[in-house]
N, C-alpha and C positions, 0 to 999 in steps of 0.2 A: 504494500500500500504506500509506503514511504517513497519508493521508487516512482510509482505512478504519480503521486502528488508532486514530485519534483520535476516531472517531465515538462519540457517547454512546449511540446506539441501533443495535444490530447487526441488528435484525430485517429491514431491507431486504436486507442481505447474506445473511443466513441463508435468506431466501425464495428467493434466486437459486441457492443451492448445488445443489438437485436438478436444475435445468436444466443447470448446468455439468457435473455428474456424468454426466448422460445422454450427453453428446457427447464428453467429454474424458478421463474418468478410468478407470483400470484398477487394481483393488484388488491385483492380484498384485505390482505393483512400486511401490507407493506409500509415500512418506515424507511426514511433515507437520511443520510448525513452526507454533506458535501464539504470537502476540504479542498481549497484552492487558494492561489495567491489572489490578492485584491485585483490584479489586472485580468486574471482568468475567470474570476467569479461570475460576471454577467453572462459570458458565453457558456461556461460550464453549467450554471443554474438553468439557463434557457434550454440547453440540450437535455439535462436531467428531467426537467419538467415535461418536455416533449416525449421523452422516453417513457416516463411513468404514465402519461396519458395514453400512450399507444399500447400499453399492456391490456390485453383483453380480459374483461371480467366475466365473460360468459362461461358458465360451467360446461356448456356443450363442447367447447374446444379442448377441455381437459381430458386426459386419458382416464378411463374408469379406474377407480381404486378398489383393490381387493383387500379388505382387512383380514389379517391373520390373527385370530384371538386365541390366546393360551390362558386358561384359568388355573390359578394356583391358590392353595389355601393360604390364609394369613400366616400360619405358623409353618414354615417350610420343613420343619423336622417331622411333623406328623402328616403323612400322606394318605392315611386310611380314612374310613368314614367318620372316625371321631374328630377329624380335623375341622369339620363344620359345626361341632357342638359348641366350641368356644365362640364362634361367630358364624352366622349364616351368610355373611357377605364374603364371597370369594374375591381375591385380588385378580385383576385382569391385566395381562400384559398384551398390548396390542401393537403389532408391527404392521406397517403398510407396505404393500408391494405394488409398484406401478407397472409391472409387466403385464 
């Protein structure tokens, strides 16, 4: 990040933002921080604003998510039926696969 912040020409970084956006970003939960020199701030802020506005919010364009749910008892030492006697609420470990 420091190397990018010290670059005199941000064009290579700005050209890569659309590819990053396509695979990683979700406009619904996004926050941004912009670090730039006072001379570069107006241009960089304008490009970042344009970039954020271009991120699609439609859920139709996202890949379907397949949650993988693993239920574990609250006490990992007890794996039998008595594990639920101390609490009827199991812990759930949820991992998300985008494949």
